[in-house]
N, CA and C atoms as an extended XYZ file, in Angstrom:
390
Properties=species:S:1:pos:R:3:atomname:S:1:resname:S:1:resid:I:1 pbc="F F F"
N       107.993      121.903       91.064 N   MET     1
C       107.396      120.587       91.207 CA  MET     1
C       105.880      120.730       91.141 C   MET     1
N       105.250      119.822       90.430 N   ASN     2
C       103.811      119.898       90.191 CA  ASN     2
C       103.017      118.789       90.864 C   ASN     2
N       103.699      117.890       91.558 N   VAL     3
C       103.056      116.722       92.158 CA  VAL     3
C       103.234      116.782       93.674 C   VAL     3
N       102.179      116.413       94.402 N   THR     4
C       102.257      116.367       95.859 CA  THR     4
C       101.672      115.060       96.374 C   THR     4
N       102.150      114.659       97.547 N   LEU     5
C       101.605      113.486       98.219 CA  LEU     5
C       100.338      113.911       98.934 C   LEU     5
N        99.239      113.297       98.568 N   LEU     6
C        97.938      113.650       99.130 CA  LEU     6
C        97.637      112.855      100.391 C   LEU     6
N        98.010      111.561      100.386 N   ASP     7
C        97.660      110.708      101.511 CA  ASP     7
C        98.547      109.468      101.507 C   ASP     7
N        98.727      108.876      102.673 N   SER     8
C        99.422      107.598      102.792 CA  SER     8
C        98.673      106.737      103.799 C   SER     8
N        98.697      105.441      103.554 N   GLU     9
C        97.998      104.516      104.447 CA  GLU     9
C        98.661      103.149      104.346 C   GLU     9
N        98.815      102.498      105.478 N   LYS    10
C        99.312      101.133      105.476 CA  LYS    10
C        98.134      100.210      105.734 C   LYS    10
N        97.939       99.295      104.813 N   ILE    11
C        96.877       98.303      104.925 CA  ILE    11
C        97.560       96.943      105.032 C   ILE    11
N        97.557       96.401      106.234 N   LYS    12
C        98.271       95.154      106.544 CA  LYS    12
C        99.732       95.318      106.154 C   LYS    12
N       100.192       94.588      105.140 N   ARG    13
C       101.609       94.651      104.748 CA  ARG    13
C       101.840       95.474      103.487 C   ARG    13
N       100.840       96.281      103.130 N   TYR    14
C       100.934       97.086      101.913 CA  TYR    14
C       100.857       98.577      102.233 C   TYR    14
N       101.656       99.335      101.514 N   LEU    15
C       101.668      100.785      101.653 CA  LEU    15
C       100.966      101.397      100.461 C   LEU    15
N       100.019      102.284      100.731 N   THR    16
C        99.338      103.013       99.659 CA  THR    16
C        99.719      104.486       99.764 C   THR    16
N       100.201      105.029       98.658 N   LEU    17
C       100.504      106.450       98.577 CA  LEU    17
C        99.673      107.054       97.461 C   LEU    17
N        98.972      108.133       97.779 N   LYS    18
C        98.114      108.786       96.784 CA  LYS    18
C        98.732      110.139       96.431 C   LYS    18
N        98.948      110.338       95.145 N   PHE    19
C        99.535      111.568       94.644 CA  PHE    19
C        98.527      112.337       93.813 C   PHE    19
N        98.710      113.658       93.765 N   LYS    20
C        97.853      114.477       92.906 CA  LYS    20
C        98.720      115.517       92.213 C   LYS    20
N        98.197      116.061       91.138 N   GLY    21
C        98.902      117.103       90.414 CA  GLY    21
C        99.039      116.760       88.944 C   GLY    21
N        99.940      117.481       88.291 N   VAL    22
C       100.213      117.281       86.870 CA  VAL    22
C       101.696      116.964       86.733 C   VAL    22
N       101.987      115.738       86.331 N   TYR    23
C       103.366      115.305       86.149 CA  TYR    23
C       103.926      115.996       84.908 C   TYR    23
N       105.097      116.621       85.044 N   GLY    24
C       105.717      117.324       83.919 CA  GLY    24
C       106.013      116.391       82.757 C   GLY    24
N       105.906      116.904       81.552 N   ILE    25
C       106.124      116.099       80.349 CA  ILE    25
C       107.616      115.990       80.072 C   ILE    25
N       108.073      114.764       79.800 N   GLY    26
C       109.479      114.531       79.479 CA  GLY    26
C       110.388      114.932       80.624 C   GLY    26
N       111.493      115.606       80.294 N   SER    27
C       112.465      115.983       81.322 CA  SER    27
C       111.905      117.009       82.305 C   SER    27
N       110.825      117.667       81.941 N   GLN    28
C       110.181      118.588       82.881 CA  GLN    28
C       109.566      117.834       84.057 C   GLN    28
N       109.382      116.529       83.913 N   GLY    29
C       108.827      115.710       84.981 CA  GLY    29
C       109.871      115.078       85.881 C   GLY    29
N       111.153      115.296       85.592 N   ASN    30
C       112.209      114.661       86.390 CA  ASN    30
C       112.102      115.006       87.865 C   ASN    30
N       111.829      116.253       88.180 N   GLU    31
C       111.694      116.657       89.583 CA  GLU    31
C       110.499      115.962       90.227 C   GLU    31
N       109.419      115.822       89.466 N   ASP    32
C       108.236      115.115       89.972 CA  ASP    32
C       108.566      113.643       90.227 C   ASP    32
N       109.274      113.011       89.291 N   ALA    33
C       109.652      111.604       89.455 CA  ALA    33
C       110.538      111.419       90.675 C   ALA    33
N       111.511      112.302       90.831 N   ASP    34
C       112.413      112.199       91.987 CA  ASP    34
C       111.643      112.351       93.294 C   ASP    34
N       110.682      113.247       93.320 N   TYR    35
C       109.857      113.444       94.518 CA  TYR    35
C       109.075      112.165       94.849 C   TYR    35
N       108.440      111.582       93.850 N   ILE    36
C       107.647      110.366       94.051 CA  ILE    36
C       108.544      109.230       94.532 C   ILE    36
N       109.686      109.039       93.885 N   ILE    37
C       110.619      107.972       94.257 CA  ILE    37
C       111.129      108.182       95.674 C   ILE    37
N       111.460      109.409       96.025 N   ASN    38
C       111.946      109.682       97.379 CA  ASN    38
C       110.865      109.455       98.433 C   ASN    38
N       109.628      109.787       98.107 N   CYS    39
C       108.521      109.476       99.030 CA  CYS    39
C       108.446      107.973       99.266 C   CYS    39
N       108.510      107.193       98.189 N   LEU    40
C       108.457      105.739       98.314 CA  LEU    40
C       109.610      105.232       99.170 C   LEU    40
N       110.816      105.683       98.866 N   LYS    41
C       111.993      105.245       99.625 CA  LYS    41
C       111.855      105.592      101.104 C   LYS    41
N       111.406      106.804      101.402 N   ASP    42
C       111.279      107.238      102.794 CA  ASP    42
C       110.323      106.346      103.577 C   ASP    42
N       109.161      106.061      103.011 N   PHE    43
C       108.181      105.221      103.704 CA  PHE    43
C       108.683      103.784      103.839 C   PHE    43
N       109.249      103.246      102.763 N   ILE    44
C       109.681      101.850      102.758 CA  ILE    44
C       110.865      101.629      103.685 C   ILE    44
N       111.798      102.563      103.704 N   SER    45
C       112.996      102.383      104.530 CA  SER    45
C       112.676      102.393      106.022 C   SER    45
N       111.549      102.944      106.393 N   ASN    46
C       111.166      103.008      107.803 CA  ASN    46
C       110.302      101.842      108.263 C   ASN    46
N       109.990      100.904      107.359 N   ASP    47
C       109.097       99.808      107.727 CA  ASP    47
C       109.446       98.552      106.924 C   ASP    47
N       110.178       97.651      107.528 N   ASN    48
C       110.596       96.428      106.837 CA  ASN    48
C       109.467       95.438      106.601 C   ASN    48
N       108.309       95.662      107.197 N   SER    49
C       107.201       94.725      107.016 CA  SER    49
C       106.449       94.951      105.702 C   SER    49
N       106.717       96.040      105.030 N   ILE    50
C       106.012       96.355      103.778 CA  ILE    50
C       106.451       95.385      102.686 C   ILE    50
N       105.474       94.701      102.086 N   GLN    51
C       105.749       93.755      101.008 CA  GLN    51
C       105.280       94.268       99.650 C   GLN    51
N       104.505       95.330       99.666 N   GLY    52
C       104.014       95.869       98.414 CA  GLY    52
C       103.643       97.328       98.547 C   GLY    52
N       103.745       98.034       97.422 N   VAL    53
C       103.427       99.450       97.375 CA  VAL    53
C       102.375       99.676       96.306 C   VAL    53
N       101.349      100.439       96.672 N   ILE    54
C       100.307      100.830       95.720 CA  ILE    54
C       100.420      102.335       95.544 C   ILE    54
N       100.755      102.748       94.338 N   CYS    55
C       100.832      104.173       94.018 CA  CYS    55
C        99.522      104.561       93.347 C   CYS    55
N        98.744      105.350       94.047 N   ASP    56
C        97.458      105.795       93.527 CA  ASP    56
C        97.671      107.132       92.822 C   ASP    56
N        97.668      107.068       91.496 N   PHE    57
C        97.840      108.262       90.670 CA  PHE    57
C        96.521      108.675       90.013 C   PHE    57
N        95.410      108.273       90.620 N   SER    58
C        94.102      108.561       90.025 CA  SER    58
C        93.784      110.056       89.991 C   SER    58
N        94.535      110.830       90.782 N   GLU    59
C        94.361      112.283       90.774 CA  GLU    59
C        95.605      113.002       90.239 C   GLU    59
N        96.453      112.246       89.541 N   MET    60
C        97.650      112.840       88.949 CA  MET    60
C        97.633      112.623       87.445 C   MET    60
N        97.776      113.688       86.714 N   GLU    61
C        97.822      113.604       85.250 CA  GLU    61
C        99.225      113.195       84.818 C   GLU    61
N        99.308      112.126       84.034 N   TYR    62
C       100.587      111.652       83.520 CA  TYR    62
C       100.481      111.477       82.012 C   TYR    62
N       101.399      112.124       81.292 N   THR    63
C       101.422      112.009       79.834 CA  THR    63
C       102.639      111.226       79.369 C   THR    63
N       103.828      111.695       79.751 N   PHE    64
C       105.060      111.060       79.312 CA  PHE    64
C       106.201      111.493       80.215 C   PHE    64
N       107.104      110.568       80.500 N   GLY    65
C       108.297      110.860       81.290 CA  GLY    65
C       108.908      109.562       81.770 C   GLY    65
N       110.015      109.185       81.165 N   ASN    66
C       110.620      107.882       81.438 CA  ASN    66
C       111.223      107.735       82.823 C   ASN    66
N       111.622      108.830       83.452 N   ARG    67
C       112.259      108.694       84.761 CA  ARG    67
C       111.305      108.047       85.762 C   ARG    67
N       110.021      108.201       85.550 N   LEU    68
C       109.035      107.621       86.469 CA  LEU    68
C       109.091      106.090       86.455 C   LEU    68
N       109.693      105.504       85.441 N   ALA    69
C       109.823      104.043       85.384 CA  ALA    69
C       110.671      103.504       86.530 C   ALA    69
N       111.426      104.363       87.192 N   LYS    70
C       112.244      103.927       88.326 CA  LYS    70
C       111.396      103.389       89.480 C   LYS    70
N       110.115      103.735       89.521 N   ILE    71
C       109.284      103.200       90.604 CA  ILE    71
C       109.090      101.692       90.475 C   ILE    71
N       109.373      101.149       89.294 N   PHE    72
C       109.255       99.705       89.094 CA  PHE    72
C       110.563       98.976       89.401 C   PHE    72
N       111.633       99.722       89.649 N   ASP    73
C       112.928       99.146       89.994 CA  ASP    73
C       112.945       98.912       91.505 C   ASP    73
N       112.454       97.759       91.911 N   THR    74
C       112.296       97.500       93.339 CA  THR    74
C       113.632       97.413       94.062 C   THR    74
N       114.705       97.097       93.351 N   ASN    75
C       116.021       97.072       93.988 CA  ASN    75
C       116.471       98.486       94.350 C   ASN    75
N       116.016       99.473       93.604 N   LEU    76
C       116.296      100.871       93.926 CA  LEU    76
C       115.522      101.285       95.181 C   LEU    76
N       114.279      100.811       95.283 N   LEU    77
C       113.440      101.171       96.414 CA  LEU    77
C       113.845      100.440       97.689 C   LEU    77
N       114.133       99.150       97.553 N   ARG    78
C       114.548       98.332       98.708 CA  ARG    78
C       115.543       97.294       98.199 C   ARG    78
N       116.826       97.573       98.342 N   PRO    79
C       117.857       96.678       97.805 CA  PRO    79
C       117.768       95.254       98.345 C   PRO    79
N       117.837       94.308       97.409 N   ASN    80
C       117.941       92.877       97.721 CA  ASN    80
C       116.757       92.300       98.486 C   ASN    80
N       115.613       92.906       98.407 N   LYS    81
C       114.415       92.362       99.053 CA  LYS    81
C       113.238       92.447       98.084 C   LYS    81
N       112.388       91.440       98.135 N   ALA    82
C       111.215       91.411       97.260 CA  ALA    82
C       110.235       92.519       97.641 C   ALA    82
N       109.669       93.148       96.642 N   LEU    83
C       108.693       94.207       96.852 CA  LEU    83
C       107.810       94.284       95.616 C   LEU    83
N       106.511       94.267       95.830 N   PHE    84
C       105.576       94.402       94.717 CA  PHE    84
C       105.185       95.866       94.555 C   PHE    84
N       104.999       96.283       93.313 N   VAL    85
C       104.560       97.644       93.016 CA  VAL    85
C       103.335       97.556       92.118 C   VAL    85
N       102.283       98.264       92.503 N   ARG    86
C       101.078       98.342       91.691 CA  ARG    86
C       100.702       99.811       91.522 C   ARG    86
N       100.107      100.121       90.388 N   ILE    87
C        99.757      101.498       90.035 CA  ILE    87
C        98.256      101.592       89.790 C   ILE    87
N        97.653      102.628       90.346 N   ILE    88
C        96.265      102.963       90.011 CA  ILE    88
C        96.341      104.264       89.215 C   ILE    88
N        96.230      104.160       87.891 N   PRO    89
C        96.348      105.372       87.072 CA  PRO    89
C        95.023      106.114       86.960 C   PRO    89
N        95.119      107.352       86.589 N   ARG    90
C        93.924      108.097       86.186 CA  ARG    90
C        93.392      107.395       84.946 C   ARG    90
N        92.103      107.174       84.862 N   SER    91
C        91.551      106.357       83.774 CA  SER    91
C        91.930      106.888       82.391 C   SER    91
N        92.009      108.190       82.235 N   THR    92
C        92.348      108.764       80.931 CA  THR    92
C        93.834      108.625       80.598 C   THR    92
N        94.657      108.220       81.578 N   ASP    93
C        96.099      108.089       81.362 CA  ASP    93
C        96.556      106.637       81.231 C   ASP    93
N        95.625      105.701       81.182 N   TYR    94
C        95.970      104.279       81.166 CA  TYR    94
C        96.965      103.947       80.051 C   TYR    94
N        96.710      104.404       78.849 N   LEU    95
C        97.587      104.074       77.727 CA  LEU    95
C        98.977      104.693       77.886 C   LEU    95
N        99.053      105.844       78.519 N   ASN    96
C       100.357      106.462       78.775 CA  ASN    96
C       101.175      105.603       79.740 C   ASN    96
N       100.524      105.109       80.789 N   TRP    97
C       101.186      104.226       81.749 CA  TRP    97
C       101.577      102.909       81.085 C   TRP    97
N       100.695      102.386       80.268 N   LYS    98
C       100.974      101.132       79.567 CA  LYS    98
C       102.227      101.283       78.714 C   LYS    98
N       102.327      102.388       78.004 N   SER    99
C       103.496      102.649       77.172 CA  SER    99
C       104.768      102.734       78.017 C   SER    99
N       104.719      103.445       79.128 N   LEU   100
C       105.876      103.563       80.019 CA  LEU   100
C       106.337      102.191       80.486 C   LEU   100
N       105.411      101.391       80.960 N   ILE   101
C       105.745      100.066       81.496 CA  ILE   101
C       106.332       99.169       80.416 C   ILE   101
N       105.702       99.132       79.268 N   GLU   102
C       106.143       98.201       78.230 CA  GLU   102
C       107.411       98.655       77.516 C   GLU   102
N       107.693       99.951       77.519 N   GLU   103
C       108.916      100.456       76.891 CA  GLU   103
C       110.100      100.495       77.855 C   GLU   103
N       109.848      100.635       79.142 N   CYS   104
C       110.938      100.881       80.096 CA  CYS   104
C       111.136       99.786       81.129 C   CYS   104
N       110.326       98.744       81.114 N   THR   105
C       110.504       97.642       82.056 CA  THR   105
C       110.406       96.332       81.279 C   THR   105
N       110.670       95.249       81.946 N   SER   106
C       110.523       93.944       81.305 CA  SER   106
C       109.145       93.352       81.574 C   SER   106
N       108.278       94.131       82.237 N   GLY   107
C       106.958       93.641       82.606 CA  GLY   107
C       105.884       94.008       81.608 C   GLY   107
N       104.704       93.509       81.875 N   LEU   108
C       103.526       93.827       81.083 CA  LEU   108
C       102.640       94.768       81.886 C   LEU   108
N       101.959       95.658       81.202 N   ALA   109
C       101.116       96.643       81.879 CA  ALA   109
C       100.104       95.987       82.798 C   ALA   109
N        99.529       94.869       82.369 N   ASP   110
C        98.509       94.208       83.186 CA  ASP   110
C        99.054       93.683       84.509 C   ASP   110
N       100.377       93.519       84.598 N   ASP   111
C       100.988       93.073       85.852 CA  ASP   111
C       101.040       94.192       86.880 C   ASP   111
N       100.990       95.436       86.435 N   TYR   112
C       101.177       96.588       87.319 CA  TYR   112
C        99.956       97.481       87.475 C   TYR   112
N        99.162       97.617       86.438 N   LEU   113
C        98.062       98.583       86.448 CA  LEU   113
C        96.789       97.972       87.019 C   LEU   113
N        96.247       98.626       88.019 N   MET   114
C        95.042       98.166       88.700 CA  MET   114
C        94.012       99.291       88.690 C   MET   114
N        92.752       98.950       88.944 N   ASN   115
C        91.716       99.986       88.945 CA  ASN   115
C        91.282      100.403       90.344 C   ASN   115
N        91.829       99.735       91.388 N   SER   116
C        91.466      100.102       92.755 CA  SER   116
C        92.481       99.531       93.731 C   SER   116
N        92.464      100.059       94.932 N   THR   117
C        93.349       99.555       95.984 CA  THR   117
C        93.020       98.100       96.296 C   THR   117
N        91.741       97.774       96.378 N   SER   118
C        91.361       96.392       96.707 CA  SER   118
C        91.814       95.424       95.617 C   SER   118
N        91.731       95.818       94.358 N   ALA   119
C        92.208       94.956       93.266 CA  ALA   119
C        93.722       94.775       93.342 C   ALA   119
N        94.433       95.835       93.702 N   ALA   120
C        95.891       95.757       93.833 CA  ALA   120
C        96.283       94.820       94.974 C   ALA   120
N        95.608       94.934       96.098 N   ILE   121
C        95.905       94.064       97.246 CA  ILE   121
C        95.599       92.608       96.898 C   ILE   121
N        94.482       92.378       96.264 N   LYS   122
C        94.106       91.017       95.868 CA  LYS   122
C        95.155       90.427       94.923 C   LYS   122
N        95.616       91.222       93.978 N   ASP   123
C        96.614       90.768       93.018 CA  ASP   123
C        97.941       90.443       93.718 C   ASP   123
N        98.385       91.314       94.617 N   MET   124
C        99.642       91.067       95.318 CA  MET   124
C        99.530       89.862       96.248 C   MET   124
N        98.399       89.693       96.915 N   ASN   125
C        98.190       88.508       97.761 CA  ASN   125
C        98.305       87.230       96.933 C   ASN   125
N        97.718       87.269       95.755 N   ARG   126
C        97.777       86.093       94.869 CA  ARG   126
C        99.220       85.792       94.474 C   ARG   126
N       100.005       86.828       94.165 N   LYS   127
C       101.414       86.644       93.782 CA  LYS   127
C       102.246       86.111       94.956 C   LYS   127
N       102.000       86.622       96.144 N   ILE   128
C       102.740       86.180       97.324 CA  ILE   128
C       102.445       84.722       97.622 C   ILE   128
N       101.209       84.309       97.427 N   ASN   129
C       100.794       82.943       97.769 CA  ASN   129
C       101.044       81.924       96.671 C   ASN   129
N       101.681       82.323       95.593 N   GLN   130
C       101.958       81.355       94.498 CA  GLN   130
C       103.078       80.433       94.878 C   GLN   130
């Protein structure tokens, strides 16, 4: 495994997890994806007040690997409950994340990709209050 959890923080009703490392390319990244997903599940399952998750990958290199798209499957993370997911990618990996989102989810990259924790929180607050 090439990815580790660097930090976690709860800000009001949002969970921020910061990861670092080099995500394996293709199927070599499956173990990394499973680790990230399990971290999310572990934190979320212990706190029902969490309404959104911010995955800060600004220190994690991501090139390609479809299994990571499971982080956008909120029913996998928390069955039958609403949950927002936002991603802070490493700036040089933005297009890689955009490709993953647009090829493997029904969403648009702009709905998920943020440039900071504060932008992610602001975006999720706006969605909750609609």
